[in-house]
N, C-alpha and C positions, 0 to 999 in steps of 0.2 A: 391800602390797609392802614389803619391807625395804630399807633403805639401809645401806651399810657405810661407816663412818668408821674409819680405821686410821692406824697410824704405821709408818714405814719409814725407811731411810736415803735421802737425796736421790737416789742413783743408781737406786733402785727405785720412785720415785714413779710413773712412767709404767707400769711393770709392774703395780703394785698397782691402778692405774686400769683397765688392760686386764682385770684379773681381776674388776672390778666395783666397786671402791671409788669412792664419790662424792667423798670428801675424804681427803687423805693429809697427815699432818704428820710433821715430823722427830722421830723417837723420842728423840733425844739432846738436844733443845732444853730449855733451862732452864725454859721456859714451856709445855711440852707439856700439862700438866694444865689450865692456864688456857685454852689454845687448844681443847682437847677439850671442856671445859665450855661454852665459847662456841659450839662447833659444834653442841651439843645444845640450844641455846636454841630454844624453840618446837618441839622435837621430843620424841618419846617414846622413851626408851631401852629396848631389849629385852634388856639384859644385855651382858656383855663377856667376852672371852676374853683372858687374860693369858698370854703366852708370853715367857719371858725367861731370864736366867741362873739356873742352879740351883746357886749357890754359897752357902754359909752367910753370912747377913748381907746378901745382895744380892737383895732382893725388890722392886726398883724398879718393874718392870713390874706386878706384882700390886698393890703399894701405890698406884700411879698409877691403875690401873683401878678399884680400890675407891673412891678419892677421887672420880673422875669419876662413877661410878655413884651414889655417895652424894649428889652434888650435882646430879644430873639427875632429871628426871621419868621415871616408868616403872618397869619391873622392876628390882629391886635385887639382882642376882645376878651373880657373877663366876665363871666356870669358869677353872681355872688349870692350866697345864702348867709349874708351878713349885712351890716350897715354899709352904706356907700361912703367911701372916703370923700372928704371935702374937695380934694383936688386930684384930677387924673393926669397921667403923663400925656403930653401932646400927641395926638394921633392914636390914642388907645381908647376904645369904647368900653362901656361897662353897663350892666343892668343888675339891679338888686331886687330880690324877692324875699320878703319876710312875712311870716304869718304868726299870729298869736291866738292862743285858745283860752 
């Protein structure tokens, strides 16, 4: 069975838990990456999904997910609904899918 660890705004914490998240962290926290890495201690990561701003130079969601996956045990892959960062951590795979209408 898979567990879901996610980030959201505080007003959506309970909603994320109703959808099945076991842990929810504030996405805008300055310590979000450290908190997520701690949440994965003694757990196996099965990858991450980065959804965030699609503005040039604003890849915070993707970069954070890449760092968490890189520093966690398990699968080293991030699927992104954002632009692909220029550099990936060694040993971490990623795929980006963007559409425009």
